Backbone as XML, in Angstrom:
<?xml version="1.0"?>
<chain id="A" units="angstrom">
  <residue number="1" name="MET">
    <atom name="N" x="-11.068" y="7.501" z="-4.438"/>
    <atom name="CA" x="-11.204" y="8.024" z="-3.125"/>
    <atom name="C" x="-8.989" y="8.031" z="-3.029"/>
  </residue>
  <residue number="2" name="ILE">
    <atom name="N" x="-9.059" y="9.118" z="-1.959"/>
    <atom name="CA" x="-7.587" y="10.035" z="-2.572"/>
    <atom name="C" x="-6.617" y="8.681" z="-1.622"/>
  </residue>
  <residue number="3" name="SER">
    <atom name="N" x="-5.835" y="8.176" z="-1.581"/>
    <atom name="CA" x="-5.174" y="7.056" z="-0.900"/>
    <atom name="C" x="-4.606" y="7.939" z="0.013"/>
  </residue>
  <residue number="4" name="GLN">
    <atom name="N" x="-4.026" y="9.153" z="0.105"/>
    <atom name="CA" x="-3.681" y="9.793" z="1.347"/>
    <atom name="C" x="-3.580" y="11.081" z="1.314"/>
  </residue>
  <residue number="5" name="PRO">
    <atom name="N" x="-3.321" y="12.131" z="2.023"/>
    <atom name="CA" x="-3.740" y="13.654" z="2.458"/>
    <atom name="C" x="-2.837" y="14.059" z="1.552"/>
  </residue>
  <residue number="6" name="TYR">
    <atom name="N" x="-2.826" y="15.052" z="1.183"/>
    <atom name="CA" x="-2.114" y="16.018" z="0.400"/>
    <atom name="C" x="-2.404" y="17.164" z="0.684"/>
  </residue>
  <residue number="7" name="ARG">
    <atom name="N" x="-1.008" y="17.924" z="1.094"/>
    <atom name="CA" x="-1.903" y="19.104" z="1.681"/>
    <atom name="C" x="-0.381" y="20.418" z="2.078"/>
  </residue>
  <residue number="8" name="LEU">
    <atom name="N" x="-0.936" y="21.547" z="1.748"/>
    <atom name="CA" x="0.859" y="22.057" z="1.635"/>
    <atom name="C" x="0.538" y="23.643" z="2.050"/>
  </residue>
  <residue number="9" name="TYR">
    <atom name="N" x="1.468" y="24.258" z="2.739"/>
    <atom name="CA" x="1.600" y="25.850" z="3.159"/>
    <atom name="C" x="2.509" y="26.197" z="3.278"/>
  </residue>
  <residue number="10" name="VAL">
    <atom name="N" x="3.165" y="27.012" z="2.562"/>
    <atom name="CA" x="4.383" y="27.248" z="2.711"/>
    <atom name="C" x="4.474" y="29.546" z="1.964"/>
  </residue>
  <residue number="11" name="GLU">
    <atom name="N" x="5.346" y="29.936" z="3.103"/>
    <atom name="CA" x="5.671" y="31.316" z="2.837"/>
    <atom name="C" x="6.553" y="31.700" z="2.326"/>
  </residue>
  <residue number="12" name="ARG">
    <atom name="N" x="6.663" y="32.506" z="1.612"/>
    <atom name="CA" x="8.085" y="33.410" z="1.245"/>
    <atom name="C" x="7.767" y="35.227" z="1.380"/>
  </residue>
  <residue number="13" name="SER">
    <atom name="N" x="8.894" y="35.175" z="2.598"/>
    <atom name="CA" x="8.948" y="36.476" z="3.380"/>
    <atom name="C" x="10.324" y="37.436" z="3.114"/>
  </residue>
  <residue number="14" name="ASP">
    <atom name="N" x="10.102" y="38.446" z="2.676"/>
    <atom name="CA" x="11.536" y="39.823" z="2.353"/>
    <atom name="C" x="10.997" y="41.503" z="3.189"/>
  </residue>
  <residue number="15" name="PRO">
    <atom name="N" x="11.360" y="41.367" z="4.529"/>
    <atom name="CA" x="11.169" y="42.637" z="4.783"/>
    <atom name="C" x="11.462" y="43.775" z="4.081"/>
  </residue>
  <residue number="16" name="SER">
    <atom name="N" x="12.919" y="43.638" z="3.162"/>
    <atom name="CA" x="13.674" y="44.781" z="2.897"/>
    <atom name="C" x="12.678" y="45.207" z="1.261"/>
  </residue>
  <residue number="17" name="ARG">
    <atom name="N" x="12.287" y="43.976" z="1.108"/>
    <atom name="CA" x="11.041" y="44.470" z="-0.373"/>
    <atom name="C" x="9.819" y="44.120" z="-0.415"/>
  </residue>
  <residue number="18" name="ASN">
    <atom name="N" x="9.310" y="44.632" z="1.034"/>
    <atom name="CA" x="7.790" y="44.650" z="1.508"/>
    <atom name="C" x="6.716" y="43.352" z="1.181"/>
  </residue>
  <residue number="19" name="MET">
    <atom name="N" x="7.528" y="42.319" z="0.878"/>
    <atom name="CA" x="7.189" y="40.801" z="0.645"/>
    <atom name="C" x="6.701" y="40.252" z="1.503"/>
  </residue>
  <residue number="20" name="ALA">
    <atom name="N" x="5.127" y="39.541" z="1.388"/>
    <atom name="CA" x="4.727" y="38.041" z="2.351"/>
    <atom name="C" x="3.899" y="37.943" z="2.190"/>
  </residue>
  <residue number="21" name="ARG">
    <atom name="N" x="4.432" y="36.622" z="0.921"/>
    <atom name="CA" x="3.406" y="35.578" z="0.707"/>
    <atom name="C" x="2.880" y="34.273" z="1.183"/>
  </residue>
  <residue number="22" name="TYR">
    <atom name="N" x="1.754" y="34.025" z="0.769"/>
    <atom name="CA" x="1.349" y="31.993" z="0.822"/>
    <atom name="C" x="0.895" y="31.659" z="-0.650"/>
  </residue>
  <residue number="23" name="TYR">
    <atom name="N" x="1.852" y="30.234" z="0.143"/>
    <atom name="CA" x="0.991" y="30.049" z="-1.006"/>
    <atom name="C" x="0.431" y="28.331" z="-0.700"/>
  </residue>
  <residue number="24" name="ALA">
    <atom name="N" x="-0.664" y="28.050" z="-0.638"/>
    <atom name="CA" x="-1.711" y="26.896" z="-0.120"/>
    <atom name="C" x="-2.200" y="25.727" z="-1.416"/>
  </residue>
  <residue number="25" name="MET">
    <atom name="N" x="-2.015" y="24.456" z="-1.177"/>
    <atom name="CA" x="-2.671" y="23.138" z="-2.108"/>
    <atom name="C" x="-3.106" y="22.255" z="-1.441"/>
  </residue>
  <residue number="26" name="SER">
    <atom name="N" x="-3.852" y="21.945" z="-1.686"/>
    <atom name="CA" x="-4.544" y="20.493" z="-1.363"/>
    <atom name="C" x="-4.541" y="19.366" z="-2.168"/>
  </residue>
  <residue number="27" name="ILE">
    <atom name="N" x="-5.172" y="18.479" z="-2.188"/>
    <atom name="CA" x="-6.243" y="17.309" z="-3.305"/>
    <atom name="C" x="-6.616" y="16.895" z="-2.526"/>
  </residue>
  <residue number="28" name="GLU">
    <atom name="N" x="-8.450" y="17.359" z="-3.093"/>
    <atom name="CA" x="-9.212" y="16.628" z="-2.342"/>
    <atom name="C" x="-10.480" y="16.028" z="-3.769"/>
  </residue>
  <residue number="29" name="PRO">
    <atom name="N" x="-11.589" y="15.074" z="-3.124"/>
    <atom name="CA" x="-12.424" y="14.951" z="-4.337"/>
    <atom name="C" x="-13.562" y="16.448" z="-3.786"/>
  </residue>
  <residue number="30" name="ASN">
    <atom name="N" x="-13.975" y="16.029" z="-5.188"/>
    <atom name="CA" x="-15.136" y="16.995" z="-5.122"/>
    <atom name="C" x="-16.638" y="16.092" z="-4.892"/>
  </residue>
  <residue number="31" name="LEU">
    <atom name="N" x="-17.703" y="16.588" z="-4.723"/>
    <atom name="CA" x="-19.116" y="15.620" z="-4.422"/>
    <atom name="C" x="-19.163" y="15.019" z="-5.780"/>
  </residue>
  <residue number="32" name="PHE">
    <atom name="N" x="-18.711" y="14.724" z="-7.243"/>
    <atom name="CA" x="-18.560" y="14.156" z="-8.433"/>
    <atom name="C" x="-17.812" y="12.882" z="-8.518"/>
  </residue>
  <residue number="33" name="GLY">
    <atom name="N" x="-17.515" y="12.965" z="-7.655"/>
    <atom name="CA" x="-15.989" y="11.526" z="-7.155"/>
    <atom name="C" x="-14.607" y="12.460" z="-8.177"/>
  </residue>
  <residue number="34" name="ASP">
    <atom name="N" x="-14.418" y="13.394" z="-8.825"/>
    <atom name="CA" x="-13.551" y="13.921" z="-9.625"/>
    <atom name="C" x="-12.395" y="13.935" z="-8.314"/>
  </residue>
  <residue number="35" name="ILE">
    <atom name="N" x="-10.959" y="14.105" z="-9.076"/>
    <atom name="CA" x="-9.916" y="14.571" z="-8.095"/>
    <atom name="C" x="-9.502" y="15.601" z="-8.495"/>
  </residue>
  <residue number="36" name="CYS">
    <atom name="N" x="-9.286" y="16.590" z="-7.597"/>
    <atom name="CA" x="-9.375" y="18.748" z="-7.763"/>
    <atom name="C" x="-8.027" y="18.373" z="-6.643"/>
  </residue>
  <residue number="37" name="LEU">
    <atom name="N" x="-7.417" y="19.410" z="-8.107"/>
    <atom name="CA" x="-5.914" y="20.483" z="-6.526"/>
    <atom name="C" x="-6.668" y="21.679" z="-6.839"/>
  </residue>
  <residue number="38" name="LEU">
    <atom name="N" x="-6.871" y="22.568" z="-5.349"/>
    <atom name="CA" x="-6.731" y="23.461" z="-4.877"/>
    <atom name="C" x="-6.074" y="24.135" z="-4.719"/>
  </residue>
  <residue number="39" name="ARG">
    <atom name="N" x="-5.549" y="25.435" z="-5.560"/>
    <atom name="CA" x="-4.291" y="25.920" z="-5.288"/>
    <atom name="C" x="-4.884" y="27.441" z="-4.552"/>
  </residue>
  <residue number="40" name="LYS">
    <atom name="N" x="-4.174" y="27.650" z="-3.444"/>
    <atom name="CA" x="-4.528" y="29.775" z="-3.039"/>
    <atom name="C" x="-3.227" y="29.987" z="-2.971"/>
  </residue>
  <residue number="41" name="TRP">
    <atom name="N" x="-3.169" y="31.246" z="-3.102"/>
    <atom name="CA" x="-1.643" y="32.013" z="-3.040"/>
    <atom name="C" x="-2.443" y="33.876" z="-2.577"/>
  </residue>
  <residue number="42" name="GLY">
    <atom name="N" x="-1.246" y="34.276" z="-2.209"/>
    <atom name="CA" x="-2.068" y="35.968" z="-2.176"/>
    <atom name="C" x="-0.847" y="36.276" z="-1.186"/>
  </residue>
  <residue number="43" name="ARG">
    <atom name="N" x="-0.765" y="37.638" z="-0.771"/>
    <atom name="CA" x="-0.566" y="38.299" z="0.816"/>
    <atom name="C" x="-0.742" y="37.795" z="1.291"/>
  </residue>
  <residue number="44" name="ILE">
    <atom name="N" x="-0.244" y="37.482" z="2.654"/>
    <atom name="CA" x="-0.310" y="36.715" z="4.324"/>
    <atom name="C" x="-1.494" y="37.725" z="4.620"/>
  </residue>
  <residue number="45" name="GLY">
    <atom name="N" x="-2.295" y="37.310" z="4.902"/>
    <atom name="CA" x="-3.317" y="38.121" z="5.801"/>
    <atom name="C" x="-4.478" y="38.764" z="4.603"/>
  </residue>
  <residue number="46" name="THR">
    <atom name="N" x="-4.390" y="38.483" z="3.725"/>
    <atom name="CA" x="-5.508" y="38.754" z="2.582"/>
    <atom name="C" x="-6.038" y="37.009" z="2.416"/>
  </residue>
  <residue number="47" name="ARG">
    <atom name="N" x="-7.547" y="37.594" z="1.588"/>
    <atom name="CA" x="-8.265" y="36.211" z="1.506"/>
    <atom name="C" x="-7.345" y="35.603" z="-0.081"/>
  </residue>
  <residue number="48" name="GLY">
    <atom name="N" x="-6.693" y="36.392" z="-0.975"/>
    <atom name="CA" x="-5.415" y="36.086" z="-1.757"/>
    <atom name="C" x="-7.095" y="34.807" z="-3.145"/>
  </residue>
  <residue number="49" name="GLN">
    <atom name="N" x="-6.117" y="34.758" z="-3.871"/>
    <atom name="CA" x="-6.687" y="34.414" z="-5.150"/>
    <atom name="C" x="-6.743" y="32.747" z="-4.912"/>
  </residue>
  <residue number="50" name="MET">
    <atom name="N" x="-7.694" y="32.032" z="-5.838"/>
    <atom name="CA" x="-7.540" y="30.434" z="-5.899"/>
    <atom name="C" x="-8.334" y="29.735" z="-7.168"/>
  </residue>
  <residue number="51" name="MET">
    <atom name="N" x="-7.587" y="28.915" z="-7.599"/>
    <atom name="CA" x="-7.424" y="28.151" z="-8.632"/>
    <atom name="C" x="-8.041" y="26.241" z="-8.609"/>
  </residue>
  <residue number="52" name="VAL">
    <atom name="N" x="-8.545" y="26.037" z="-9.069"/>
    <atom name="CA" x="-8.967" y="24.567" z="-8.964"/>
    <atom name="C" x="-8.868" y="23.934" z="-9.967"/>
  </residue>
  <residue number="53" name="HIS">
    <atom name="N" x="-7.974" y="22.338" z="-10.232"/>
    <atom name="CA" x="-7.874" y="21.789" z="-11.109"/>
    <atom name="C" x="-8.135" y="20.397" z="-11.093"/>
  </residue>
  <residue number="54" name="HIS">
    <atom name="N" x="-9.008" y="20.046" z="-11.956"/>
    <atom name="CA" x="-9.924" y="18.895" z="-11.924"/>
    <atom name="C" x="-9.181" y="17.465" z="-12.763"/>
  </residue>
  <residue number="55" name="PHE">
    <atom name="N" x="-9.266" y="16.213" z="-12.041"/>
    <atom name="CA" x="-8.498" y="15.651" z="-12.506"/>
    <atom name="C" x="-9.701" y="13.822" z="-12.436"/>
  </residue>
  <residue number="56" name="CYS">
    <atom name="N" x="-8.697" y="12.958" z="-13.602"/>
    <atom name="CA" x="-9.918" y="12.187" z="-13.529"/>
    <atom name="C" x="-8.910" y="10.869" z="-12.602"/>
  </residue>
  <residue number="57" name="GLN">
    <atom name="N" x="-7.909" y="10.979" z="-12.755"/>
    <atom name="CA" x="-6.890" y="9.963" z="-11.961"/>
    <atom name="C" x="-6.289" y="11.067" z="-10.958"/>
  </residue>
  <residue number="58" name="GLU">
    <atom name="N" x="-5.818" y="10.097" z="-9.621"/>
    <atom name="CA" x="-4.974" y="10.910" z="-8.568"/>
    <atom name="C" x="-3.803" y="10.932" z="-8.674"/>
  </residue>
  <residue number="59" name="GLU">
    <atom name="N" x="-3.185" y="10.006" z="-9.896"/>
    <atom name="CA" x="-1.757" y="10.284" z="-10.211"/>
    <atom name="C" x="-1.373" y="11.410" z="-11.041"/>
  </residue>
  <residue number="60" name="GLU">
    <atom name="N" x="-2.425" y="11.858" z="-11.625"/>
    <atom name="CA" x="-2.192" y="13.464" z="-12.210"/>
    <atom name="C" x="-2.021" y="14.510" z="-11.941"/>
  </residue>
  <residue number="61" name="ALA">
    <atom name="N" x="-2.626" y="14.600" z="-10.620"/>
    <atom name="CA" x="-3.001" y="15.470" z="-9.770"/>
    <atom name="C" x="-1.754" y="15.592" z="-8.776"/>
  </residue>
  <residue number="62" name="VAL">
    <atom name="N" x="-1.627" y="14.366" z="-8.306"/>
    <atom name="CA" x="-0.083" y="14.428" z="-7.669"/>
    <atom name="C" x="1.123" y="14.558" z="-8.433"/>
  </residue>
  <residue number="63" name="ARG">
    <atom name="N" x="1.365" y="14.595" z="-9.868"/>
    <atom name="CA" x="2.167" y="15.105" z="-10.803"/>
    <atom name="C" x="2.272" y="16.501" z="-10.553"/>
  </residue>
  <residue number="64" name="LEU">
    <atom name="N" x="1.055" y="17.116" z="-10.793"/>
    <atom name="CA" x="0.908" y="18.518" z="-11.001"/>
    <atom name="C" x="1.497" y="19.301" z="-9.383"/>
  </residue>
  <residue number="65" name="PHE">
    <atom name="N" x="0.547" y="18.712" z="-8.719"/>
    <atom name="CA" x="1.058" y="19.257" z="-7.077"/>
    <atom name="C" x="2.428" y="18.958" z="-6.770"/>
  </residue>
  <residue number="66" name="LEU">
    <atom name="N" x="3.508" y="17.944" z="-6.888"/>
    <atom name="CA" x="4.800" y="17.741" z="-6.949"/>
    <atom name="C" x="5.790" y="19.135" z="-7.776"/>
  </residue>
  <residue number="67" name="ASP">
    <atom name="N" x="5.055" y="19.044" z="-9.194"/>
    <atom name="CA" x="5.881" y="20.026" z="-9.753"/>
    <atom name="C" x="5.914" y="21.296" z="-9.444"/>
  </residue>
  <residue number="68" name="LEU">
    <atom name="N" x="4.664" y="22.137" z="-8.864"/>
    <atom name="CA" x="4.287" y="23.330" z="-8.227"/>
    <atom name="C" x="5.065" y="23.327" z="-6.837"/>
  </residue>
  <residue number="69" name="LEU">
    <atom name="N" x="5.572" y="21.955" z="-5.808"/>
    <atom name="CA" x="6.244" y="22.665" z="-4.897"/>
    <atom name="C" x="7.539" y="22.644" z="-5.191"/>
  </residue>
  <residue number="70" name="ARG">
    <atom name="N" x="8.135" y="22.233" z="-6.294"/>
    <atom name="CA" x="9.229" y="22.292" z="-7.136"/>
    <atom name="C" x="9.727" y="23.842" z="-7.241"/>
  </residue>
  <residue number="71" name="GLN">
    <atom name="N" x="8.527" y="23.891" z="-7.637"/>
    <atom name="CA" x="8.641" y="25.612" z="-8.378"/>
    <atom name="C" x="8.473" y="26.637" z="-7.383"/>
  </residue>
  <residue number="72" name="LYS">
    <atom name="N" x="7.761" y="26.070" z="-6.594"/>
    <atom name="CA" x="7.632" y="27.390" z="-5.352"/>
    <atom name="C" x="8.810" y="27.077" z="-4.200"/>
  </residue>
  <residue number="73" name="ARG">
    <atom name="N" x="9.878" y="25.860" z="-4.231"/>
    <atom name="CA" x="10.684" y="26.033" z="-3.199"/>
    <atom name="C" x="12.390" y="27.024" z="-3.924"/>
  </residue>
  <residue number="74" name="LYS">
    <atom name="N" x="12.164" y="26.098" z="-5.453"/>
    <atom name="CA" x="12.809" y="27.019" z="-6.260"/>
    <atom name="C" x="12.986" y="28.868" z="-5.910"/>
  </residue>
  <residue number="75" name="ARG">
    <atom name="N" x="11.569" y="29.186" z="-5.667"/>
    <atom name="CA" x="11.183" y="30.457" z="-5.875"/>
    <atom name="C" x="11.248" y="31.164" z="-4.541"/>
  </residue>
  <residue number="76" name="GLY">
    <atom name="N" x="12.475" y="30.165" z="-3.509"/>
    <atom name="CA" x="12.038" y="30.953" z="-1.967"/>
    <atom name="C" x="11.197" y="30.087" z="-1.112"/>
  </residue>
  <residue number="77" name="TYR">
    <atom name="N" x="9.773" y="29.719" z="-1.748"/>
    <atom name="CA" x="8.991" y="29.526" z="-0.271"/>
    <atom name="C" x="9.470" y="28.360" z="0.405"/>
  </residue>
  <residue number="78" name="ARG">
    <atom name="N" x="8.977" y="28.230" z="1.687"/>
    <atom name="CA" x="9.518" y="27.705" z="2.798"/>
    <atom name="C" x="8.244" y="27.339" z="3.738"/>
  </residue>
  <residue number="79" name="PRO">
    <atom name="N" x="8.358" y="26.493" z="4.176"/>
    <atom name="CA" x="7.377" y="26.138" z="5.764"/>
    <atom name="C" x="7.153" y="27.160" z="6.426"/>
  </residue>
  <residue number="80" name="ARG">
    <atom name="N" x="5.951" y="27.523" z="7.060"/>
    <atom name="CA" x="6.127" y="28.577" z="7.871"/>
    <atom name="C" x="7.373" y="28.274" z="9.440"/>
  </residue>
  <residue number="81" name="ALA">
    <atom name="N" x="8.099" y="28.907" z="9.384"/>
    <atom name="CA" x="8.835" y="29.235" z="11.110"/>
    <atom name="C" x="7.578" y="28.944" z="12.475"/>
  </residue>
  <residue number="82" name="SER">
    <atom name="N" x="8.060" y="28.591" z="13.030"/>
    <atom name="CA" x="7.401" y="28.609" z="14.021"/>
    <atom name="C" x="7.594" y="29.376" z="14.757"/>
  </residue>
  <residue number="83" name="LEU">
    <atom name="N" x="6.049" y="30.028" z="15.796"/>
    <atom name="CA" x="5.968" y="30.812" z="16.645"/>
    <atom name="C" x="6.999" y="30.926" z="17.842"/>
  </residue>
  <residue number="84" name="PRO">
    <atom name="N" x="8.088" y="31.871" z="18.214"/>
    <atom name="CA" x="8.564" y="31.750" z="19.542"/>
    <atom name="C" x="8.180" y="31.557" z="20.187"/>
  </residue>
  <residue number="85" name="LYS">
    <atom name="N" x="8.403" y="31.259" z="21.736"/>
    <atom name="CA" x="7.467" y="30.536" z="22.810"/>
    <atom name="C" x="8.081" y="31.840" z="23.895"/>
  </residue>
</chain>
């Protein structure tokens, strides 16, 4: 059982380089009780790619989640800006 929800969605955009990327992660249990870290990434507006990591302990999944979050922040990924009203 997961103690708290872990979900992340960040984007990186640079119109001068025609760059519009997204990166999403979540920690969820699978049907067999294992803990999974789901990663999705690609160009905004596309299906992109997906990778699933399986763990026995939630702490291992959280550690990888936080490491990947740090890496993405260093590369310029930020939470999506809210849309103007």
